[in-house]
C-alpha positions as CSV (number, residue, x, y, z in Angstrom):
1,M,-205.1,-11.9,-36.8
2,S,-202.3,-10.7,-39.2
3,V,-202.9,-9.9,-42.8
4,E,-202.3,-12.8,-45.3
5,I,-201.0,-11.9,-48.8
6,R,-201.9,-14.3,-51.6
7,E,-200.2,-14.2,-54.9
8,V,-202.3,-15.0,-58.0
9,P,-200.9,-15.7,-61.4
10,L,-202.2,-13.6,-64.3
11,N,-204.1,-16.7,-65.7
12,G,-205.5,-17.5,-62.3
13,N,-208.9,-16.9,-60.7
14,L,-209.4,-13.1,-60.9
15,R,-212.8,-13.0,-59.3
16,P,-211.6,-11.8,-55.8
17,F,-209.3,-9.3,-57.4
18,L,-212.2,-7.8,-59.4
19,D,-214.8,-7.9,-56.6
20,V,-212.8,-6.5,-53.7
21,V,-213.5,-3.0,-54.9
22,E,-217.2,-3.4,-54.1
23,E,-216.6,-3.3,-50.4
24,I,-213.8,-0.8,-50.5
25,Y,-215.9,1.8,-52.4
26,R,-219.3,0.9,-51.1
27,S,-219.8,4.2,-49.4
28,D,-218.2,6.3,-52.2
29,P,-220.9,7.7,-54.4
30,Y,-218.4,8.7,-57.1
31,Y,-216.6,5.5,-57.7
32,V,-217.3,3.9,-61.1
33,R,-216.3,0.3,-61.4
34,P,-214.7,-0.5,-64.8
35,L,-216.1,-3.4,-66.8
36,D,-214.7,-6.7,-65.5
37,L,-214.3,-7.8,-69.1
38,M,-211.9,-4.9,-69.9
39,I,-209.9,-5.4,-66.7
40,K,-209.6,-9.1,-67.5
41,D,-208.3,-8.3,-71.0
42,R,-205.7,-5.9,-69.7
43,L,-204.5,-8.4,-67.1
44,S,-204.4,-11.4,-69.4
45,P,-200.9,-12.9,-70.0
46,K,-201.8,-12.7,-73.7
47,S,-202.5,-8.9,-73.6
48,P,-200.3,-6.5,-75.6
49,F,-198.8,-5.2,-72.4
50,F,-197.7,-8.6,-71.1
51,Q,-196.0,-9.3,-74.4
52,H,-193.2,-7.2,-73.1
53,A,-193.8,-7.4,-69.3
54,D,-194.0,-9.9,-66.4
55,G,-196.4,-9.6,-63.5
56,A,-198.6,-11.1,-60.8
57,L,-201.6,-10.1,-58.8
58,L,-201.7,-9.8,-55.0
59,L,-204.6,-10.1,-52.7
60,A,-204.7,-9.2,-49.0
61,Y,-206.9,-11.2,-46.6
62,R,-207.9,-10.7,-43.0
63,H,-210.1,-13.2,-41.1
64,G,-210.6,-14.9,-44.5
65,R,-212.1,-11.8,-46.1
66,C,-210.4,-10.1,-49.1
67,V,-209.6,-6.5,-48.0
68,G,-207.1,-5.2,-50.6
69,R,-205.4,-5.8,-53.9
70,S,-202.4,-4.8,-56.0
71,S,-200.7,-5.7,-59.2
72,V,-196.9,-6.0,-59.5
73,Q,-195.2,-5.8,-62.8
74,I,-191.9,-5.4,-64.6
75,D,-192.1,-3.6,-68.0
76,H,-189.2,-4.6,-70.2
77,E,-190.0,-1.7,-72.6
78,H,-189.4,0.7,-69.7
79,L,-186.2,-1.0,-68.7
80,A,-184.9,-1.0,-72.3
81,K,-185.4,2.8,-72.5
82,H,-184.5,3.9,-69.0
83,G,-182.3,1.2,-67.7
84,D,-183.2,2.2,-64.1
85,D,-184.0,-1.2,-62.5
86,T,-187.4,0.0,-61.6
87,G,-190.5,-2.2,-61.3
88,F,-194.1,-1.1,-60.6
89,F,-197.3,-1.7,-58.7
90,G,-200.8,-0.8,-59.7
91,F,-204.5,-1.5,-59.3
92,F,-203.9,-0.5,-55.7
93,D,-207.1,-0.5,-53.7
94,T,-207.4,-1.3,-49.9
95,E,-209.5,-0.8,-46.9
96,N,-208.2,1.9,-44.6
97,D,-205.7,-0.3,-42.9
98,P,-202.0,0.5,-42.8
99,E,-201.1,-3.2,-42.2
100,V,-203.0,-4.2,-45.4
101,A,-201.4,-1.6,-47.5
102,A,-197.9,-2.4,-46.2
103,G,-198.4,-6.1,-46.6
104,L,-199.3,-5.7,-50.2
105,L,-196.5,-3.3,-51.0
106,N,-193.8,-5.2,-49.1
107,H,-194.8,-8.4,-50.9
108,A,-194.6,-6.5,-54.2
109,A,-191.2,-5.2,-53.3
110,R,-189.9,-8.7,-52.6
111,W,-191.3,-10.0,-55.8
112,L,-189.5,-7.2,-57.7
113,S,-186.3,-7.6,-55.7
114,D,-186.2,-11.3,-56.5
115,R,-186.2,-10.4,-60.2
116,G,-183.3,-7.8,-59.9
117,M,-185.3,-4.6,-59.4
118,K,-183.9,-1.9,-57.1
119,H,-186.8,0.6,-57.1
120,M,-190.6,0.3,-57.0
121,R,-192.9,3.0,-58.4
122,G,-196.6,3.4,-58.6
123,P,-199.5,3.2,-58.8
124,L,-199.3,2.5,-62.5
125,S,-202.1,0.3,-63.9
126,L,-200.2,-0.9,-65.8
127,S,-197.8,1.6,-67.3
128,M,-197.4,5.3,-68.1
129,N,-199.7,4.7,-71.1
130,D,-202.5,3.6,-68.8
131,E,-203.9,4.8,-65.5
132,V,-201.3,6.8,-63.7
133,G,-201.0,7.8,-60.0
134,C,-203.1,7.9,-56.9
135,L,-205.9,10.4,-56.6
136,I,-205.0,13.1,-54.0
137,E,-207.4,15.9,-54.9
138,G,-210.8,15.8,-56.6
139,F,-212.7,13.1,-54.7
140,D,-216.0,14.9,-55.2
141,S,-216.6,13.8,-58.8
142,P,-216.5,10.5,-60.7
143,P,-213.5,9.5,-62.7
144,M,-213.4,9.8,-66.4
145,I,-212.9,6.8,-68.7
146,M,-209.5,5.1,-68.0
147,M,-208.7,7.4,-65.1
148,P,-208.0,6.2,-61.5
149,H,-210.1,6.9,-58.5
150,H,-209.2,6.3,-54.9
151,R,-210.4,6.8,-51.4
152,P,-208.9,9.9,-49.6
153,Y,-206.9,7.7,-47.3
154,Q,-205.1,5.7,-50.0
155,A,-202.2,8.1,-50.6
156,E,-201.4,8.4,-46.9
157,L,-201.2,4.6,-46.6
158,I,-198.7,4.5,-49.5
159,E,-196.6,7.1,-47.8
160,R,-196.7,5.3,-44.5
161,A,-195.3,2.3,-46.3
162,G,-192.1,4.2,-47.0
163,F,-192.9,5.8,-50.4
164,E,-192.1,9.3,-51.4
165,R,-194.0,11.3,-54.0
166,I,-191.9,11.8,-57.1
167,R,-194.4,13.3,-59.5
168,T,-197.7,15.1,-59.6
169,F,-200.2,14.9,-62.5
170,Y,-203.2,17.1,-63.3
171,A,-206.6,16.5,-64.8
172,W,-208.1,19.6,-66.3
173,K,-211.8,20.6,-66.7
174,Y,-212.7,22.5,-69.8
175,D,-216.2,23.8,-70.5
176,V,-217.1,23.5,-74.2
177,G,-218.4,26.6,-75.8
178,N,-217.3,30.0,-77.1
179,L,-213.6,30.3,-77.6
180,K,-211.5,32.9,-76.0
181,R,-210.6,35.6,-78.6
182,R,-206.9,34.7,-78.3
183,V,-207.5,31.0,-79.0
184,Q,-209.8,31.8,-81.9
185,Q,-207.1,34.0,-83.4
186,A,-204.5,31.2,-82.9
187,H,-206.9,28.9,-84.7
188,D,-207.4,31.3,-87.6
189,D,-203.7,31.9,-87.9
190,I,-202.9,28.2,-88.4
191,A,-205.9,27.7,-90.6
192,S,-204.7,30.4,-92.9
193,L,-201.4,28.6,-93.6
194,P,-201.7,26.8,-97.0
195,E,-199.4,24.0,-96.0
196,V,-201.5,23.0,-93.0
197,S,-204.5,20.8,-93.2
198,S,-206.4,18.6,-90.8
199,R,-209.1,16.0,-90.7
200,P,-210.9,13.7,-88.3
201,V,-209.9,10.1,-87.8
202,N,-211.2,8.1,-90.8
203,M,-213.4,5.4,-89.3
204,N,-213.2,3.5,-92.6
205,N,-209.4,3.3,-92.4
206,I,-208.9,2.9,-88.7
207,E,-205.8,0.7,-89.1
208,G,-204.1,3.3,-91.3
209,D,-204.9,6.1,-88.9
210,T,-203.9,4.0,-85.9
211,R,-200.4,3.8,-87.4
212,I,-200.3,7.6,-87.9
213,V,-201.4,8.1,-84.3
214,M,-198.9,5.7,-82.9
215,E,-196.0,7.3,-84.8
216,L,-197.1,10.8,-83.6
217,Y,-197.7,9.6,-80.1
218,N,-194.3,7.9,-79.7
219,D,-192.5,10.9,-81.2
220,A,-194.4,13.6,-79.4
221,W,-194.2,12.0,-76.0
222,S,-190.6,10.6,-76.3
223,D,-189.1,13.4,-74.2
224,N,-191.7,13.3,-71.5
225,W,-190.7,12.1,-68.1
226,G,-191.1,8.3,-67.7
227,H,-192.3,7.8,-71.3
228,V,-192.5,4.3,-72.7
229,P,-193.2,3.8,-76.4
230,M,-196.6,2.3,-77.1
231,T,-196.2,-0.8,-79.2
232,Q,-198.2,-1.4,-82.4
233,A,-200.1,-4.2,-80.6
234,E,-201.0,-1.9,-77.7
235,L,-202.3,0.9,-79.9
236,K,-204.3,-1.6,-82.0
237,A,-205.9,-2.9,-78.8
238,L,-206.7,0.6,-77.7
239,A,-208.2,1.4,-81.1
240,K,-210.3,-1.8,-81.0
241,D,-211.6,-0.9,-77.5
242,F,-212.5,2.7,-78.5
243,K,-213.8,1.9,-82.0
244,L,-217.4,1.8,-80.8
245,L,-216.8,4.9,-78.7
246,L,-214.9,7.1,-81.1
247,R,-216.7,10.1,-82.6
248,P,-214.8,11.6,-85.5
249,E,-216.1,15.1,-84.5
250,I,-213.7,15.1,-81.5
251,T,-210.7,13.7,-83.2
252,Q,-208.1,15.6,-85.4
253,I,-205.0,14.7,-87.2
254,A,-203.0,17.7,-88.6
255,F,-200.6,17.6,-91.5
256,I,-197.9,20.0,-92.7
257,E,-197.1,19.7,-96.3
258,G,-198.8,16.4,-96.3
259,Q,-196.7,15.0,-93.4
260,P,-198.4,14.0,-90.1
261,A,-197.6,16.8,-87.7
262,A,-200.0,16.6,-84.7
263,V,-202.9,14.7,-83.2
264,A,-205.7,15.2,-80.8
265,I,-208.1,12.4,-79.8
266,A,-211.0,12.7,-77.4
267,V,-213.5,10.0,-76.5
268,P,-217.0,10.2,-75.0
269,N,-216.9,9.4,-71.3
270,L,-218.0,5.8,-71.1
271,N,-218.2,6.0,-67.3
272,E,-221.4,7.9,-67.7
273,A,-223.0,4.6,-68.9
274,L,-221.2,2.3,-66.4
275,R,-222.0,3.9,-63.1
276,D,-224.7,1.4,-62.0
277,L,-223.4,-1.7,-63.7
278,H,-220.9,-2.7,-61.0
279,G,-218.5,-4.0,-63.7
280,K,-221.0,-6.6,-64.9
281,L,-222.5,-7.1,-68.4
282,L,-224.8,-9.9,-67.3
283,P,-227.6,-10.5,-66.8
284,L,-228.9,-6.9,-67.7
285,G,-225.8,-4.8,-67.9
286,L,-225.2,-5.5,-71.6
287,F,-228.7,-4.3,-72.6
288,K,-228.3,-1.2,-70.5
289,L,-225.0,-0.4,-72.0
290,I,-226.1,-0.9,-75.6
291,Y,-229.2,1.2,-75.0
292,R,-227.1,4.0,-73.4
293,L,-224.5,4.0,-76.1
294,K,-227.0,3.9,-79.0
295,L,-229.8,6.1,-77.7
296,Q,-228.4,8.3,-74.9
297,Q,-226.0,11.1,-75.6
298,M,-223.0,11.2,-73.3
299,D,-222.4,14.9,-72.5
300,T,-218.8,14.6,-71.2
301,A,-215.6,13.5,-72.9
302,R,-212.0,13.0,-72.2
303,L,-209.1,14.2,-74.3
304,I,-206.7,11.2,-74.1
305,I,-204.1,12.1,-76.7
306,L,-202.7,15.4,-77.8
307,G,-199.2,15.8,-79.3
308,I,-197.1,17.7,-81.8
309,A,-194.3,16.0,-83.7
310,R,-190.9,17.2,-82.4
311,R,-189.7,18.5,-85.7
312,F,-192.5,21.1,-85.7
313,R,-192.8,21.8,-82.0
314,N,-190.1,24.5,-81.7
315,N,-191.0,26.2,-85.0
316,R,-192.6,29.5,-84.1
317,K,-194.6,29.5,-87.3
318,Y,-196.6,26.5,-85.9
319,A,-196.5,27.5,-82.2
320,A,-200.3,27.7,-82.1
321,L,-200.9,24.2,-83.5
322,S,-202.0,22.8,-80.1
323,L,-204.5,25.7,-79.7
324,Y,-205.7,25.1,-83.3
325,L,-206.5,21.4,-82.3
326,Y,-208.2,22.5,-79.1
327,A,-210.4,24.8,-81.1
328,K,-211.3,22.1,-83.6
329,L,-212.3,19.6,-80.9
330,N,-214.3,22.4,-79.1
331,E,-216.2,22.9,-82.3
332,G,-216.8,19.1,-82.7
333,G,-217.8,18.8,-79.1
334,Q,-220.5,21.4,-79.5
335,K,-221.9,19.5,-82.4
336,L,-222.2,16.4,-80.3
337,G,-223.7,18.1,-77.3
338,I,-220.7,17.7,-75.1
339,R,-221.0,20.1,-72.1
340,W,-217.5,19.8,-70.8
341,G,-214.4,17.7,-71.2
342,E,-211.4,16.5,-69.2
343,L,-207.9,17.0,-70.5
344,S,-205.7,14.4,-68.8
345,Y,-203.2,13.8,-67.8
346,T,-200.5,16.5,-67.7
347,D,-197.3,16.5,-65.7
348,E,-197.1,19.3,-63.1
349,A,-193.6,20.1,-64.5
350,N,-194.8,20.5,-68.1
351,G,-195.1,24.3,-68.2
352,P,-195.8,24.8,-71.9
353,V,-198.7,22.3,-72.0
354,N,-200.2,23.5,-68.8
355,T,-200.0,27.1,-70.0
356,A,-201.8,26.2,-73.2
357,I,-204.6,24.5,-71.4
358,K,-205.0,27.6,-69.1
359,M,-205.2,29.8,-72.3
360,M,-208.0,27.5,-73.5
361,G,-209.9,28.2,-70.2
362,G,-209.2,24.9,-68.5
363,S,-208.9,24.6,-64.8
364,I,-207.3,21.9,-62.7
365,Y,-209.9,19.8,-60.9
366,K,-208.1,16.6,-60.0
367,K,-204.5,15.8,-59.0
368,Y,-202.7,12.4,-58.9
369,A,-199.5,11.5,-57.1
370,L,-196.9,9.0,-58.3
371,Y,-194.7,7.4,-55.6
372,Q,-191.4,5.5,-55.4
373,R,-189.2,3.8,-52.9
374,D,-186.0,1.8,-53.0
375,I,-186.2,-1.9,-52.4
C-alpha cells in the first residue's frame, strides 16, 4: 500500500503530529520528547513566528498508521532580508522508510511551489532562530534543551529525496572548572579596562533586559549566514518560556562606556527533567517537573546566545570580550553546580568563533546538517 500524505492546518488536530515520535524513537534511549504544550505554542497560528510566516503540518500514513511528520513554512522575514524564494521544512521525523520521507518532502515542495518558492531548505523547526539541522554525529547522548535529535538514518533519507547538504553546524561540549591560563589572562585584561562593565540579567527588569538582548542579538548575528532578525514578540515569548529556567549566574550583559556591547545567555538543561514525561504534563508530569525544577539541581546547561556588537567586534582592544564572557559564565556555572555545558550552535565556516571555543577547552560532540534542493 502506498504512503498517504495528509495536510493538517496549524489550528487543526495536532495529536497525531505530536504522538508519532513515540513509535519512531521507541528504541532510542537518548531521545527526549519536548513538552507537547511548548510544541503547540510554537505551532499555533497565533505564535510570534506565524505573525510573519505561513505554514502547514504534514503527516504520513501507511496502512492507516501514522509513520512520519513534517512542517512546511514560508518565513516572510527571511524573504524580506534574503529575497531568495526559499521555503522551509522542519519537525522532520519518520520511520526508516524512503517512501515515507520522499512523500512528505515532495508534498512540502509542491506546497511551497504553489506559493511561488523555488528552493526548499531544512530541517528548520521553525527558523534559524530555533532548532536547526538534522543530527548527523553524536547520537550517543541526549539532546540539550531546544536542540534537535534524529535517528541515524534520517539524514540519508533526506539526501535520497534529492537534497544536498549546504551547511554543517556544531554543538560543543565544555567542562566547567578551572580556566586555561590564556583564558584567565584574557578575562583579567578586559576586567581591568575602566570603561568595561558587566552584570547578570536583571530578573526584576526582564522586559528591559529583553530589549537589550534583542538589539545585541540582531546586531551581532546580522552578518551570519542565513540570519533572520528575531522580532520583539519572538524574543518576548522566548524570555517568557525561559523565565522560570533562567539563572542570573549564567547570564551576562557587557557594557562599554555604558553602551550594551555583548551578551551571553545560558540556561539550565530542562531536558534533564523531561526525559521520562513523554511530552505530557498530566496526570503526574506537572508534579514531577515542578519537583525537579524546585528541588533537584540540573547539572548541565546550554549556552544559547553569545554575541558582540559589530561596532566593537573588530576593535583589538576588546578582542578578548567573548573569552571574558565565557569566563564569567564558567564562574557562575561552578556556583550552580553545573558540571558541563553545551555551546550551540556554531557554523562550521565561522572560524573565529570556533577558535575561541577551542581556546576555552571546548570540543565538538554533535554535528547537524542543513539541506536544500530546488523545486
